[in-house]
Each structure stands twice: as structure tokens, then as C-alpha cells.
GULUM-240515 format. One record per residue: residue in three letters; y, z, x of N, C-alpha, C, CB in turn. Coordinates in steps of 0.2 Angstrom, whole numbers, padded with zeros to 4 digits, always signed. Glycine has a CB too. Example, Ala and Ser with C-alpha at 12.3 -4.5 7.8 and 13.67 -1.06 7.14 Angstrom:
BEGIN
ala-0028+0039+0066-0022+0039+0062-0016+0039+0066-0022+0045+0057ser-0011+0035+0064-0005+0036+0068+0000+0039+0064-0003+0029+0070
This chain:
BEGIN
met-0006+0002+0003-0001+0000-0001+0007-0002+0003+0001+0007-0007arg+0007+0005+0011+0010+0004+0014+0012-0002+0020+0010+0008+0014ala+0007-0006+0018+0008-0013+0022+0013-0018+0019+0002-0017+0022leu+0008-0015+0010+0011-0023+0008+0022-0019+0005+0003-0029-0002leu+0022-0013+0007+0030-0012+0006+0032-0015+0011+0032-0004+0006ile+0031-0014+0016+0032-0017+0022+0033-0025+0024+0027-0014+0025leu+0031-0028+0022+0030-0034+0021+0034-0036+0015+0023-0036+0021ala+0035-0033+0010+0042-0037+0006+0046-0035+0007+0044-0038-0002val+0051-0031+0011+0057-0030+0015+0058-0031+0020+0059-0025+0016leu+0050-0034+0025+0053-0041+0027+0052-0048+0025+0050-0041+0032leu+0049-0048+0020+0052-0056+0016+0059-0056+0012+0046-0060+0010leu+0059-0050+0012+0067-0048+0007+0074-0051+0014+0068-0035+0005ala+0070-0045+0020+0077-0049+0026+0075-0055+0026+0078-0046+0036val+0074-0059+0026+0070-0063+0029+0076-0066+0024+0061-0064+0030val+0071-0070+0019+0078-0074+0014+0084-0073+0014+0078-0074+0009val+0088-0065+0013+0094-0064+0012+0099-0066+0019+0095-0057+0010leu+0092-0066+0026+0097-0068+0035+0095-0077+0033+0092-0062+0047ser+0094-0079+0031+0091-0087+0031+0098-0088+0026+0082-0089+0027arg+0103-0084+0021+0108-0087+0018+0111-0087+0021+0110-0087+0013leu+0114-0081+0029+0120-0079+0029+0124-0085+0033+0120-0072+0032pro+0121-0089+0036+0123-0094+0037+0127-0100+0035+0121-0095+0038ala+0125-0098+0028+0127-0104+0023+0134-0100+0020+0119-0107+0016leu+0135-0095+0020+0141-0089+0017+0146-0088+0024+0137-0078+0014trp+0145-0088+0030+0149-0090+0035+0153-0097+0036+0145-0090+0040lys+0147-0100+0036+0153-0106+0036+0154-0109+0028+0151-0113+0041ser+0155-0107+0025+0160-0109+0018+0166-0102+0020+0154-0107+0007lys+0167-0100+0019+0173-0098+0023+0176-0097+0029+0173-0094+0022leu+0174-0099+0034+0178-0104+0038+0181-0108+0037+0176-0106+0041pro+0188-0110+0039+0194-0114+0039+0190-0118+0041+0202-0112+0042ser+0192-0126+0036+0189-0134+0039+0196-0135+0043+0187-0141+0032ala+0192-0140+0049+0195-0144+0047+0201-0151+0045+0195-0143+0047pro+0208-0150+0046+0210-0155+0043+0209-0159+0045+0213-0156+0042pro+0210-0165+0041+0204-0173+0039+0208-0176+0046+0206-0180+0028arg+0207-0180+0051+0209-0184+0053+0211-0189+0049+0205-0185+0056arg+0217-0192+0052+0221-0198+0049+0219-0204+0055+0231-0196+0048asp+0217-0206+0058+0216-0212+0061+0219-0219+0059+0210-0213+0062glu+0223-0220+0055+0226-0231+0049+0228-0232+0055+0235-0233+0040leu+0229-0240+0052+0232-0244+0060+0240-0244+0056+0226-0255+0062val+0242-0241+0058+0253-0243+0059+0256-0248+0061+0257-0239+0064lys+0258-0252+0058+0264-0254+0062+0271-0253+0063+0265-0259+0061asp+0269-0256+0072+0279-0256+0073+0282-0258+0072+0282-0257+0076pro+0290-0257+0070+0293-0261+0067+0298-0265+0073+0296-0257+0062val+0298-0264+0080+0299-0266+0084+0295-0274+0085+0298-0262+0089cys+0290-0273+0088+0286-0276+0091+0281-0281+0085+0284-0271+0096gln+0281-0277+0082+0276-0277+0077+0269-0277+0078+0277-0281+0073thr+0266-0276+0082+0260-0273+0083+0258-0267+0079+0260-0271+0089tyr+0251-0268+0079+0246-0261+0075+0246-0257+0080+0237-0262+0073val+0246-0250+0080+0245-0244+0085+0240-0240+0079+0252-0240+0088leu+0236-0237+0080+0230-0230+0078+0238-0225+0077+0223-0226+0087met+0237-0221+0070+0241-0217+0072+0240-0213+0075+0244-0215+0068ser+0235-0207+0077+0233-0203+0080+0236-0205+0087+0227-0203+0080arg+0239-0209+0092+0241-0214+0096+0248-0215+0098+0240-0219+0095ala+0251-0217+0091+0257-0218+0091+0261-0216+0093+0259-0219+0088val+0269-0213+0093+0273-0210+0096+0278-0212+0089+0274-0211+0105arg+0279-0207+0089+0280-0204+0080+0290-0204+0080+0274-0193+0078gly+0292-0209+0075+0299-0205+0074+0303-0206+0068+0304-0206+0081glu+0310-0206+0064+0309-0205+0061+0316-0210+0058+0307-0199+0061ala+0315-0212+0053+0321-0217+0051+0320-0217+0044+0320-0225+0054glu+0329-0213+0042+0331-0213+0035+0326-0208+0033+0330-0220+0032gly+0323-0201+0036+0320-0197+0033+0311-0197+0031+0324-0198+0028ala+0311-0206+0032+0302-0206+0033+0298-0206+0040+0299-0213+0030pro+0295-0205+0043+0292-0206+0047+0292-0214+0049+0287-0202+0045thr+0293-0216+0057+0292-0221+0059+0287-0221+0063+0296-0223+0062tyr+0283-0226+0065+0277-0224+0072+0277-0231+0077+0266-0223+0068phe+0279-0230+0084+0277-0236+0087+0272-0237+0092+0283-0238+0089cys+0272-0242+0096+0267-0241+0100+0268-0239+0107+0264-0247+0101ser+0274-0237+0108+0277-0236+0115+0284-0232+0112+0279-0245+0120arg+0283-0227+0120+0294-0224+0121+0297-0230+0120+0299-0220+0130glu+0296-0235+0126+0299-0241+0124+0301-0244+0118+0297-0244+0126cys+0296-0246+0112+0300-0249+0106+0303-0244+0101+0295-0252+0102ala+0300-0237+0103+0304-0232+0100+0312-0231+0101+0303-0227+0101ala+0314-0232+0108+0321-0231+0111+0322-0239+0109+0322-0228+0120arg+0322-0245+0107+0325-0251+0108+0326-0249+0100+0322-0259+0112tyr+0322-0246+0095+0321-0245+0087+0330-0243+0087+0314-0238+0085gln+0329-0237+0093+0334-0229+0091+0340-0235+0095+0331-0217+0095arg+0341-0240+0098+0347-0243+0101+0350-0251+0096+0343-0245+0109gly+0346-0249+0089+0347-0255+0086+0344-0262+0085+0351-0255+0089glu+0341-0264+0089+0333-0270+0091+0330-0270+0089+0329-0272+0095arg+0328-0271+0081+0325-0271+0078+0324-0280+0077+0328-0266+0073arg+0315-0281+0078+0315-0288+0074+0315-0290+0065+0309-0291+0077ala+0317-0294+0066+0317-0296+0058+0311-0298+0055+0323-0302+0056
């Protein structure tokens, strides 16, 4: 009888412990989604990955450039029509 009780306690412990990783995982903050879409440089008209683009602002909206040089040209008003 005592062996049966120990076996039941061990089985219960295994069941409870097997669910702990799922509980921990649900409480951890998730990483923000990665946005790796293509954006167009307004100066040279090339497309670049958003994660690698140089970010600037124009009229309150984010503007993306392929390089610092294009961002500087944009600031000086050298824009392609």
C-alpha cells in the first residue's frame, strides 16, 4: 500500500513538473515582431531592407535611405522627381 502511495505521488509530480515549462513560456515577454520589409530611398530610388536602412523623418513621417549620403542629399533638398 505504501509503495502504491509513493508511486501515485511520483506520478503526480511528473505530471505537474512536465507542465511547468509551458507555464513559464506563457509568462515570458515575447520578442517584438521583426519588420524586414523593403523600403524605397526617395533620393536614388533603390530598395533597401528596413532593418538596414538609415532612418530619417520628413514632414513627421519616417523616411528610409540606403545610406547616410542619400540622407544628407535629401536634407539638402536634392531629391529625384
